[in-house]
C-alpha positions as CSV (number, residue, x, y, z in Angstrom):
1,M,5.7,2.7,-6.4
2,P,6.7,-0.7,-8.2
3,H,9.3,-0.5,-10.9
4,A,8.1,-1.5,-14.3
5,F,8.0,-5.2,-15.2
6,E,10.1,-5.4,-18.2
7,A,9.9,-7.9,-21.0
8,R,13.7,-8.9,-20.6
9,E,12.9,-9.3,-17.0
10,V,10.3,-12.0,-17.6
11,G,12.9,-13.9,-20.0
12,R,15.4,-13.8,-17.2
13,L,13.1,-15.0,-14.7
14,F,11.7,-18.0,-17.0
15,V,15.0,-19.1,-18.0
16,R,16.2,-19.3,-14.2
17,V,13.0,-21.2,-13.4
18,L,13.5,-23.6,-16.3
19,L,16.7,-24.4,-15.1
20,S,15.2,-24.9,-11.5
21,V,12.7,-27.3,-12.5
22,V,15.1,-29.5,-15.0
23,L,17.5,-29.4,-11.9
24,C,14.9,-30.5,-9.4
25,G,13.9,-33.3,-11.7
26,A,17.4,-34.7,-12.4
27,L,18.1,-34.5,-8.5
28,V,14.7,-36.4,-7.7
29,L,14.8,-38.7,-10.5
30,G,18.3,-39.4,-11.1
31,P,19.6,-40.7,-14.6
32,S,17.0,-40.0,-17.5
33,G,14.6,-43.0,-18.1
34,P,13.8,-44.3,-21.6
35,L,13.2,-41.8,-24.4
36,F,9.6,-41.0,-25.2
37,S,9.8,-42.6,-28.7
38,Q,10.5,-45.7,-27.0
39,E,7.0,-45.8,-25.3
40,P,3.6,-46.1,-27.0
41,P,2.1,-42.6,-28.3
42,P,0.2,-40.5,-25.4
43,E,-3.4,-41.4,-25.2
44,F,-5.9,-38.5,-25.3
45,E,-8.6,-39.9,-23.3
46,L,-7.6,-40.9,-19.5
47,P,-9.9,-39.2,-17.4
48,D,-7.5,-36.6,-15.4
49,V,-8.9,-33.3,-16.6
50,I,-12.1,-32.1,-18.4
51,S,-11.9,-28.1,-18.7
52,P,-9.3,-27.8,-21.3
53,A,-11.3,-29.7,-24.0
54,R,-14.8,-30.1,-22.4
55,R,-14.1,-33.9,-22.4
56,P,-11.9,-36.0,-20.2
57,Q,-8.0,-36.1,-21.3
58,P,-4.7,-36.4,-19.5
59,A,-3.2,-33.3,-18.5
60,S,-0.2,-34.4,-19.9
61,A,-1.7,-34.3,-23.4
62,S,-3.2,-30.8,-23.2
63,P,-1.3,-27.7,-24.0
64,A,-3.5,-25.9,-21.4
65,S,-2.0,-24.8,-18.2
66,V,-4.5,-26.3,-15.6
67,S,-4.6,-26.7,-12.0
68,V,-6.7,-29.1,-10.1
69,I,-7.6,-29.3,-6.4
70,T,-9.4,-32.4,-5.1
71,A,-12.0,-32.8,-2.5
72,A,-9.7,-34.5,-0.1
73,E,-7.0,-31.6,-0.4
74,L,-10.1,-29.0,0.2
75,R,-10.4,-30.6,3.6
76,R,-7.2,-30.8,4.6
77,L,-6.8,-26.8,3.9
78,G,-9.5,-26.2,6.3
79,V,-11.2,-23.8,3.8
80,R,-14.9,-23.2,3.9
81,T,-15.9,-22.1,0.3
82,A,-14.4,-22.4,-3.4
83,G,-13.4,-18.6,-3.1
84,E,-11.0,-19.2,-0.2
85,A,-9.4,-22.6,-2.0
86,I,-8.7,-20.7,-5.2
87,A,-6.3,-18.3,-3.3
88,F,-3.7,-21.2,-3.2
89,L,-3.5,-21.4,-7.1
90,P,-0.9,-19.8,-9.0
91,E,-2.0,-16.8,-11.2
92,V,-5.0,-16.8,-9.4
93,A,-6.3,-14.3,-7.3
94,A,-9.5,-14.4,-5.0
95,R,-10.5,-10.6,-4.0
96,A,-12.7,-10.8,-0.8
97,Y,-14.9,-7.9,0.5
98,G,-15.0,-8.6,4.1
99,G,-15.7,-11.9,6.2
100,A,-18.2,-14.8,5.9
101,G,-20.8,-12.9,4.3
102,G,-18.6,-10.9,2.1
103,L,-18.2,-11.3,-1.8
104,I,-15.5,-13.3,-2.9
105,T,-14.5,-12.8,-6.7
106,P,-11.8,-14.3,-9.1
107,S,-9.0,-13.0,-11.0
108,I,-6.6,-14.9,-13.1
109,R,-3.6,-13.3,-14.9
110,G,-4.6,-9.8,-13.9
111,S,-8.5,-10.2,-15.7
112,S,-11.1,-8.3,-14.1
113,A,-13.9,-11.0,-12.2
114,E,-16.0,-10.6,-15.7
115,Q,-13.2,-11.9,-17.8
116,V,-13.2,-15.5,-15.6
117,L,-16.0,-17.9,-16.8
118,V,-17.0,-20.0,-13.7
119,L,-19.0,-23.3,-14.3
120,L,-20.6,-25.6,-11.8
121,D,-21.3,-28.9,-13.3
122,G,-21.0,-27.3,-16.6
123,V,-23.4,-24.9,-16.1
124,P,-22.0,-21.0,-16.7
125,L,-22.7,-19.1,-13.3
126,N,-21.8,-15.5,-14.5
127,G,-24.7,-13.6,-14.3
128,V,-26.8,-11.9,-17.0
129,F,-27.3,-8.7,-15.4
130,A,-23.5,-8.1,-13.9
131,G,-21.4,-11.0,-15.3
132,T,-19.7,-12.1,-11.9
133,V,-19.9,-14.9,-9.8
134,D,-19.4,-14.6,-6.0
135,L,-17.2,-17.9,-5.2
136,G,-18.1,-17.5,-1.3
137,T,-21.5,-18.9,-2.0
138,I,-20.1,-22.3,-3.1
139,P,-19.4,-24.6,-0.1
140,I,-16.6,-27.3,-0.4
141,D,-18.7,-29.9,1.3
142,D,-20.2,-30.8,-2.0
143,I,-17.3,-30.4,-4.2
144,E,-15.4,-33.2,-6.0
145,R,-12.9,-31.2,-7.5
146,I,-12.1,-27.6,-8.8
147,E,-10.1,-27.1,-12.1
148,V,-8.6,-23.9,-12.9
149,L,-7.7,-23.5,-16.3
150,R,-5.7,-20.5,-17.4
151,G,-5.3,-18.9,-20.8
152,P,-6.7,-18.3,-24.1
153,F,-10.2,-20.5,-24.3
154,S,-12.6,-18.6,-26.0
155,A,-12.0,-20.9,-29.0
156,I,-13.9,-23.5,-26.6
157,Y,-16.0,-21.8,-24.2
158,G,-16.8,-18.6,-26.0
159,S,-17.6,-15.2,-24.1
160,G,-16.1,-14.9,-20.5
161,A,-13.0,-17.0,-20.6
162,M,-10.6,-14.0,-21.4
163,G,-8.6,-14.8,-18.2
164,G,-9.7,-18.4,-17.8
165,V,-12.3,-20.9,-16.7
166,I,-12.8,-22.5,-13.4
167,S,-14.7,-25.5,-13.5
168,I,-16.4,-26.9,-10.4
169,V,-17.4,-30.5,-10.1
170,T,-20.0,-31.7,-7.4
171,R,-19.7,-35.3,-6.0
172,R,-21.6,-38.1,-7.3
173,R,-20.9,-40.6,-4.5
174,A,-20.0,-39.8,-1.1
175,P,-20.5,-41.4,2.6
176,D,-23.5,-40.5,4.5
177,A,-22.5,-37.6,6.9
178,A,-23.6,-35.1,9.1
179,T,-21.7,-31.9,10.2
180,V,-22.1,-29.2,12.9
181,G,-19.8,-26.7,13.8
182,G,-19.2,-23.0,15.1
183,G,-16.8,-20.4,15.6
184,S,-15.6,-16.7,15.7
185,F,-17.9,-14.3,14.9
186,G,-20.7,-16.1,15.4
187,L,-20.3,-18.7,12.7
188,L,-22.7,-21.7,12.7
189,S,-22.6,-24.4,10.1
190,L,-25.1,-27.3,9.4
191,G,-24.9,-29.7,6.8
192,I,-26.0,-33.3,6.0
193,S,-25.2,-35.2,3.1
194,G,-26.0,-38.8,1.7
195,G,-28.0,-40.6,-0.4
196,G,-28.2,-44.4,-2.4
197,G,-28.3,-43.7,-6.3
198,A,-28.6,-40.1,-5.5
199,R,-26.4,-37.9,-3.3
200,L,-28.5,-34.9,-1.3
201,T,-26.7,-32.4,0.2
202,L,-27.9,-29.8,2.7
203,R,-26.0,-26.9,4.6
204,Y,-26.9,-24.0,6.6
205,D,-24.6,-21.0,7.4
206,A,-24.8,-18.2,9.8
207,A,-22.7,-15.5,11.2
208,S,-22.9,-12.1,13.3
209,G,-20.2,-10.8,11.5
210,E,-16.7,-8.8,12.4
211,R,-18.4,-5.3,11.4
212,P,-21.5,-3.8,12.0
213,N,-24.2,-5.1,9.4
214,S,-22.2,-7.9,8.2
215,D,-24.6,-10.6,9.7
216,L,-25.4,-13.8,7.3
217,R,-27.7,-16.5,7.0
218,S,-27.6,-18.6,4.0
219,G,-28.6,-22.2,2.5
220,Y,-27.2,-24.3,0.0
221,F,-28.6,-27.8,-1.7
222,S,-27.2,-29.9,-4.3
223,L,-28.9,-33.0,-5.6
224,R,-26.7,-35.4,-8.2
225,L,-27.8,-38.7,-9.6
226,G,-27.6,-40.4,-12.8
227,D,-27.0,-43.8,-14.2
228,A,-24.6,-45.7,-16.4
229,A,-24.8,-48.6,-18.9
230,P,-22.4,-50.2,-21.5
231,G,-22.1,-47.2,-23.9
232,R,-24.7,-44.7,-22.4
233,R,-24.9,-42.8,-19.5
234,W,-26.9,-40.0,-18.0
235,D,-26.5,-37.3,-15.4
236,L,-28.6,-34.7,-13.5
237,S,-27.1,-32.0,-11.4
238,L,-29.2,-29.5,-9.5
239,T,-27.6,-26.9,-7.0
240,G,-29.3,-24.0,-5.6
241,S,-28.4,-21.2,-2.8
242,A,-30.2,-18.4,-1.2
243,G,-28.9,-16.2,1.4
244,S,-29.8,-12.6,3.2
245,R,-26.8,-10.6,4.6
246,G,-25.9,-7.1,5.8
247,S,-24.1,-4.9,3.4
248,P,-21.8,-2.8,5.4
249,G,-20.2,-1.1,2.4
250,S,-16.6,0.3,2.5
251,T,-14.8,1.7,5.9
252,F,-14.9,5.4,4.3
253,W,-18.2,4.7,2.6
254,P,-20.3,2.9,5.4
255,S,-24.2,1.4,4.7
256,P,-25.0,0.5,8.1
257,L,-28.7,0.0,6.8
258,A,-27.7,-1.9,3.4
259,R,-29.3,-5.4,3.0
260,Q,-28.8,-7.8,0.0
261,E,-30.5,-10.9,-0.7
262,D,-29.6,-13.3,-3.3
263,A,-30.7,-16.8,-4.6
264,R,-29.3,-19.1,-7.4
265,L,-30.5,-22.0,-9.2
266,A,-28.2,-24.1,-11.4
267,A,-29.2,-27.4,-13.2
268,A,-27.7,-29.4,-15.7
269,F,-28.9,-32.5,-17.6
270,T,-26.5,-34.8,-19.7
271,V,-26.7,-37.6,-21.9
272,E,-24.0,-39.4,-23.2
273,Q,-23.7,-42.2,-26.1
274,E,-20.8,-44.3,-27.3
275,R,-20.9,-45.8,-30.4
276,G,-17.5,-47.3,-31.6
277,T,-15.1,-44.7,-31.7
278,T,-17.3,-41.9,-31.7
279,T,-19.0,-40.3,-28.3
280,D,-22.1,-38.2,-28.6
281,R,-22.9,-35.6,-25.6
282,L,-26.0,-33.3,-25.2
283,R,-26.4,-31.1,-22.4
284,L,-29.3,-29.1,-21.1
285,T,-28.8,-26.6,-18.4
286,V,-30.6,-23.5,-16.9
287,H,-29.1,-20.8,-14.4
288,R,-31.5,-18.3,-12.9
289,E,-30.3,-15.8,-10.4
290,N,-32.0,-13.2,-8.2
291,L,-30.0,-10.3,-6.5
292,A,-32.0,-7.6,-4.5
293,F,-30.2,-4.8,-2.7
294,R,-31.8,-2.3,-0.4
295,D,-30.6,0.9,1.2
296,P,-33.3,3.1,3.0
297,L,-30.6,5.5,3.6
298,W,-30.0,6.4,-0.2
299,W,-33.4,5.1,-1.4
300,I,-32.1,2.2,-3.3
301,D,-34.4,-0.6,-3.8
302,D,-33.0,-2.6,-6.7
303,S,-33.7,-6.2,-7.8
304,H,-32.3,-8.1,-11.0
305,T,-33.8,-11.6,-12.1
306,G,-31.6,-13.0,-15.0
307,T,-32.1,-16.5,-16.3
308,A,-30.1,-18.2,-19.2
309,W,-31.2,-21.5,-20.8
310,A,-28.7,-23.5,-22.8
311,A,-28.2,-26.4,-24.7
312,E,-24.8,-27.9,-26.1
313,W,-24.2,-30.8,-28.3
314,Q,-20.6,-32.3,-28.6
315,R,-19.4,-35.0,-30.8
316,T,-15.8,-36.5,-29.9
317,A,-14.3,-38.8,-32.7
318,R,-11.0,-41.3,-32.5
319,I,-10.3,-40.8,-35.9
320,S,-7.2,-42.9,-35.5
321,A,-4.8,-44.2,-32.9
322,S,-3.3,-40.6,-32.8
323,R,-6.1,-38.3,-33.6
324,V,-9.4,-36.9,-31.7
325,V,-11.7,-34.3,-33.3
326,A,-14.3,-32.9,-31.4
327,L,-17.1,-30.8,-32.9
328,G,-19.7,-29.0,-31.1
329,A,-22.7,-26.2,-31.3
330,D,-24.0,-24.1,-28.4
331,A,-27.1,-22.0,-28.1
332,Q,-28.1,-19.9,-25.1
333,L,-31.4,-17.6,-24.4
334,Q,-30.6,-15.1,-22.0
335,H,-33.4,-13.1,-20.1
336,L,-33.2,-10.1,-17.5
337,R,-35.9,-8.7,-15.3
338,S,-34.5,-5.4,-13.3
339,T,-36.0,-2.9,-11.8
340,S,-33.3,-0.3,-13.4
341,V,-32.5,-2.3,-16.6
342,G,-36.2,-3.4,-17.4
343,E,-36.8,-6.2,-19.3
344,R,-34.2,-7.4,-21.9
345,S,-33.5,-10.7,-24.0
346,A,-30.4,-12.0,-26.1
347,T,-29.7,-14.9,-27.9
348,V,-26.5,-16.5,-28.5
349,G,-25.3,-19.5,-31.1
350,A,-21.8,-21.0,-31.6
351,L,-19.9,-23.3,-33.6
352,Y,-16.5,-24.8,-32.5
353,V,-14.2,-27.7,-33.4
354,Q,-10.9,-28.7,-32.0
355,D,-8.5,-31.2,-33.4
356,D,-5.8,-33.1,-31.0
357,R,-3.4,-35.1,-33.0
358,V,0.2,-36.6,-32.2
359,L,2.5,-35.3,-34.9
360,G,5.3,-37.7,-34.0
361,P,6.6,-39.6,-31.0
362,R,7.5,-36.4,-29.1
363,L,5.0,-33.6,-30.3
364,L,1.2,-33.0,-29.4
365,L,-0.7,-30.5,-31.6
366,S,-4.1,-29.2,-30.1
367,A,-6.1,-26.5,-32.5
368,G,-9.5,-25.1,-32.2
369,L,-11.8,-22.5,-33.8
370,R,-15.0,-20.9,-32.5
371,A,-17.8,-18.8,-34.1
372,D,-20.2,-17.1,-31.8
373,L,-23.1,-15.0,-33.0
374,H,-24.8,-12.8,-30.3
375,S,-28.0,-10.9,-31.2
376,V,-26.8,-7.5,-29.7
377,Y,-23.1,-7.5,-30.4
378,G,-22.7,-9.2,-33.6
379,A,-20.2,-12.1,-34.5
380,Q,-16.8,-13.2,-32.9
381,I,-14.2,-15.8,-34.4
382,N,-11.5,-16.9,-32.1
383,P,-8.7,-19.2,-33.0
384,R,-6.5,-21.1,-30.5
385,A,-3.4,-23.4,-31.1
386,G,-1.1,-25.5,-28.6
387,L,2.1,-27.7,-28.7
388,V,3.1,-30.0,-26.2
389,Y,6.8,-31.7,-26.8
390,F,8.1,-34.0,-24.8
391,L,11.8,-33.7,-23.8
392,R,11.5,-36.9,-22.1
393,P,8.8,-39.0,-20.9
394,D,8.7,-36.8,-17.2
395,L,9.6,-33.6,-18.9
396,R,7.3,-31.5,-21.1
397,L,7.2,-28.2,-22.9
398,R,3.9,-26.6,-23.5
399,L,2.9,-23.9,-25.8
400,A,-0.3,-22.1,-26.6
401,A,-1.8,-19.1,-28.2
402,G,-5.3,-17.6,-28.9
403,R,-7.6,-15.1,-29.4
404,T,-10.3,-14.6,-26.6
405,F,-13.0,-12.1,-26.0
406,R,-15.8,-11.0,-23.6
407,G,-19.1,-9.5,-24.2
408,P,-20.5,-6.4,-22.6
409,T,-23.4,-7.5,-19.9
410,M,-26.6,-6.0,-19.7
411,A,-25.6,-3.6,-17.2
412,D,-23.2,-2.3,-19.7
413,L,-25.7,-2.2,-22.4
414,Y,-28.8,-0.5,-20.9
415,Y,-28.4,0.7,-17.4
416,P,-30.6,3.7,-17.4
417,F,-29.9,7.2,-17.0
418,D,-30.5,7.9,-13.4
419,G,-28.4,11.4,-13.0
420,F,-25.1,9.4,-12.5
421,A,-24.7,6.7,-15.1
422,V,-26.0,5.2,-18.4
423,G,-25.5,2.0,-20.5
424,N,-24.1,2.1,-23.8
425,P,-25.8,-0.1,-26.7
426,A,-23.2,0.5,-29.1
427,L,-20.3,-1.4,-26.9
428,R,-17.9,-3.8,-28.8
429,P,-16.7,-6.9,-27.1
430,E,-13.2,-6.8,-25.2
431,H,-10.8,-8.6,-27.0
432,A,-7.1,-10.3,-26.6
433,W,-4.4,-12.4,-28.1
434,S,-2.7,-14.3,-25.5
435,V,0.2,-16.5,-25.5
436,D,1.7,-19.0,-22.7
437,A,4.6,-21.5,-22.4
438,G,5.3,-23.7,-19.6
439,L,7.6,-26.4,-18.5
440,E,6.0,-29.6,-16.3
441,A,8.2,-32.0,-14.9
442,S,6.7,-35.2,-13.0
443,L,8.8,-35.7,-10.3
444,G,8.1,-39.3,-9.3
445,P,4.8,-40.8,-9.4
446,R,2.6,-38.4,-7.2
447,A,4.2,-34.6,-7.7
448,T,4.4,-32.4,-10.5
449,A,6.6,-29.0,-11.0
450,R,5.3,-26.4,-13.3
451,A,6.8,-23.0,-14.5
452,T,5.0,-20.6,-17.0
453,V,5.3,-17.6,-18.7
454,F,2.1,-15.5,-20.0
455,W,1.4,-12.7,-22.1
456,S,-2.0,-11.0,-23.2
457,D,-2.4,-8.0,-25.2
458,V,-6.0,-6.6,-24.4
459,R,-7.9,-4.3,-26.5
460,D,-11.6,-2.5,-26.4
461,L,-11.5,-2.8,-22.4
462,I,-15.0,-1.5,-21.2
463,L,-14.4,1.0,-18.6
464,W,-17.1,3.5,-17.0
465,V,-15.8,6.9,-17.4
466,P,-17.3,10.4,-16.7
467,D,-18.4,13.0,-19.2
468,A,-18.1,16.7,-18.8
469,F,-21.0,16.4,-16.8
470,F,-19.9,13.9,-14.5
471,V,-22.4,11.1,-15.7
472,F,-20.5,7.9,-16.2
473,S,-21.2,5.4,-18.8
474,P,-19.2,2.7,-20.5
475,Q,-16.8,3.2,-23.2
476,N,-14.4,1.1,-25.3
477,V,-11.2,3.4,-24.3
478,G,-8.9,0.9,-22.5
479,A,-6.2,-1.4,-23.3
480,A,-3.8,-3.6,-21.3
481,S,-1.0,-5.6,-21.2
482,L,-1.2,-8.6,-18.8
483,R,2.5,-10.6,-18.9
484,G,4.2,-12.7,-15.7
485,A,5.5,-15.9,-14.7
486,S,4.9,-18.6,-12.1
487,V,6.2,-21.4,-10.5
488,E,4.2,-24.4,-8.9
489,F,5.2,-27.4,-6.9
490,E,2.1,-29.6,-6.1
491,G,2.2,-33.4,-4.7
492,A,3.7,-36.0,-2.0
493,I,6.9,-35.5,-0.9
494,N,6.7,-38.8,0.7
495,T,3.9,-41.2,2.5
496,V,3.7,-38.6,5.2
497,W,4.1,-35.0,3.6
498,H,1.9,-33.4,1.1
499,L,2.9,-30.0,-0.4
500,R,1.3,-27.3,-2.6
501,A,3.4,-24.2,-3.2
502,S,3.2,-21.4,-5.9
503,S,4.7,-18.1,-6.6
504,T,3.6,-15.6,-9.4
505,W,4.8,-12.5,-10.9
506,L,2.3,-10.2,-12.4
507,A,2.7,-6.9,-14.5
508,A,-0.9,-5.6,-15.5
509,T,-0.3,-2.2,-16.9
510,D,-2.7,0.0,-18.9
511,T,-0.9,0.3,-22.4
512,A,-1.6,4.5,-22.5
513,T,-0.3,5.4,-19.4
514,G,2.1,2.6,-18.6
515,L,0.7,2.8,-14.8
516,D,-0.5,-0.6,-12.8
517,L,-4.1,-1.8,-13.3
518,P,-5.9,-1.4,-9.5
519,N,-6.0,-4.4,-7.2
520,R,-3.3,-6.3,-9.1
521,A,-0.5,-7.5,-7.1
522,R,3.2,-7.7,-8.7
523,H,3.9,-10.5,-6.5
524,S,1.8,-13.3,-4.7
525,A,2.4,-16.7,-3.4
526,A,0.8,-19.7,-1.6
527,L,1.9,-22.5,0.5
528,A,0.1,-25.5,2.1
529,L,2.0,-28.3,4.0
530,S,0.0,-31.2,5.2
531,A,0.8,-34.2,7.1
532,A,-0.9,-37.7,7.5
533,L,-0.7,-38.6,11.1
534,P,-1.3,-42.0,12.9
535,R,-4.8,-43.4,13.3
536,G,-6.3,-41.2,10.0
537,A,-5.5,-37.8,11.9
538,S,-4.0,-34.9,9.5
539,A,-2.5,-31.3,10.0
540,T,-2.2,-28.6,7.4
541,A,-0.2,-25.4,8.0
542,S,-0.9,-22.6,4.9
543,M,0.2,-19.4,3.9
544,V,-0.9,-16.8,1.6
545,L,1.0,-13.6,0.6
546,V,0.0,-11.0,-1.9
547,G,2.3,-8.3,-2.6
548,A,1.7,-4.6,-2.4
549,R,-0.8,-3.2,-5.2
550,F,-2.5,0.2,-6.2
551,A,-6.0,0.8,-5.3
552,D,-6.7,3.6,-8.0
553,T,-6.1,3.7,-11.7
554,A,-3.8,7.0,-10.6
555,N,-1.5,4.8,-9.0
556,T,-1.5,7.1,-6.0
557,V,-3.0,4.7,-3.1
558,T,-1.0,2.0,-2.5
559,L,-2.3,-1.0,-0.3
560,P,0.3,-2.7,1.6
561,A,1.0,-6.2,1.0
562,Y,-0.1,-8.8,3.5
563,V,0.4,-12.3,5.0
564,S,-2.3,-14.7,6.3
565,V,-1.6,-17.9,7.9
566,G,-3.6,-20.7,8.6
567,L,-3.7,-24.1,10.5
568,A,-6.0,-27.0,10.2
569,A,-6.2,-30.5,11.9
570,Q,-8.7,-33.3,11.7
571,V,-8.9,-35.9,14.3
572,P,-10.8,-39.5,14.2
573,L,-12.9,-39.8,17.5
574,N,-13.9,-43.4,16.5
575,A,-14.8,-45.4,13.8
576,G,-17.5,-42.9,12.6
577,S,-16.7,-39.5,13.5
578,A,-14.1,-36.9,13.6
579,L,-13.2,-33.4,14.9
580,R,-12.0,-30.8,12.5
581,L,-10.3,-27.7,13.7
582,S,-9.1,-24.7,11.5
583,I,-7.4,-21.2,12.3
584,Q,-7.5,-18.9,9.5
585,N,-5.6,-15.2,10.0
586,L,-3.5,-17.0,12.8
587,L,-1.4,-14.2,13.1
588,D,-4.5,-11.8,13.6
589,A,-3.0,-9.6,10.7
590,R,-4.6,-6.3,9.9
591,Y,-4.8,-5.9,6.1
592,E,-7.4,-5.1,3.6
593,P,-7.6,-7.4,0.4
594,V,-9.7,-4.6,-1.3
595,Q,-9.6,-1.1,-0.2
596,G,-12.0,-0.2,2.3
597,Y,-12.9,-4.0,3.0
598,P,-10.9,-5.1,6.0
599,A,-10.1,-9.1,6.2
600,P,-11.5,-10.4,9.5
601,G,-9.4,-10.9,12.4
602,R,-8.1,-14.6,13.8
603,T,-11.0,-16.8,12.9
604,L,-11.6,-19.9,14.7
605,M,-13.8,-22.7,13.3
606,V,-14.9,-26.2,15.2
607,E,-16.8,-29.0,13.4
608,Y,-17.9,-32.4,14.5
609,V,-18.4,-34.7,11.9
610,L,-20.5,-38.2,12.0
611,R,-20.0,-40.5,9.0
612,R,-21.7,-43.6,8.5
């Protein structure tokens, strides 16, 4: 059983991490450059990251802890979906329930999947019924970048961002391309994309599966178009997916005849207008998700169709050369039609403000406040504040604190009494106070090192607990402490080598018992080393390590640590075609990311890509 991760150990670790980063920066950069006070104050509007403030801003001017994976890196890694990609980021876990057709849900800093807000071109994908997102249904072909924002951001995004935000942005422009591929376990992949003023992507995936009743048939499409003129632009994003898959269940409770069908449609229409120093943005979105599960052995035939219509407006004003203020309003209508929950609706309204300003030649301040009003569980007020202090132009200290929350899902509130479970309309939202601090160093023009410590005190956790008659219902009975530290390096070592490496230490404990929360590893690490080879070829070696973790709340069942090694390569054949090869779980390791759901063995995938 792992020892308790005491606060003093986190402090000692952070000191060692800070010293390591500073020493690394000194060795790489040599003597210190000019003081920041001798340079112009930092600007806020460079298009580096979008998610921390819901508008473009340089990562160096944000107190947020954020990592970005670009389209080029996604291709080098050899991953197939967004769910596989996030496993390479610090403080992030991807919980995979099987192979190609298995569910992949995210966790950030020990959060549950429901506590991570997932956006696709600004559209919230968290389902109305269960509040989770399967990241295994989003292929990388169409992704321009993935931004993972860690920490307290309910002051900007509202419910669901307790652990953080995963923002996925699709491509606006890319060369015309066609892809055909195949591999282990009956994997088949077909894709085509292109267009002039509009970009259209179509993809089909199939697999026979590594376990009985684990086959997959799925399709995906994406349409992106827009136009820009001086001072004005508009953008339309439309994505959809549909799939049919076997649901084999766990190894200790198999379901050999169960089937799942799922479909998703996400649309966003955005208009942005610039008038001098003010920018207005209006975005209209709709997200519709259908889930159907059937298991004739247990007489189960459930379906859930959830739809969320939303409108958001934001005005960003540059008050002065050193101050930017964003004011916004959101409104959302949620509707659910379910065979188990019935027909339910809810409305949400919110107002928020964020103030970013330069307080001095070295110091930036960011403060925000958001008020949400939900028709079922009432009002929530969430503040947030952060500082960025530049020790040198290439070395900055970040500090952020705030309150976050997650409202109960429709399943939590209204699940019907069926002899085993019943919902609870009196539930209160989960909430937490969170703090994180980090040191970030720019190691040359194309590399960054980060060290971070974080802590969250979570209250009113929603847990499904049994009564005296073993009927389960959700109750606000839990509290948890989430604390840890991470280090990360990302960037080019030289003109040939690119490295992404990270390590995370996490202590996620039940406050009442002091026991670990299940499925939270104390230690995890990831590494991806890529080489740019002659004639446009590339090769990448990768590794994901997940430490031992408990599978139950009583901490009596331990899942062993595991290491998964991968290789990927891309070889140009001529001016317009290339061959891509990837091998996942190269060492054919046997492990269970989640208890009862074994990972597939060694998996080979070969793809032929033709570009115009």
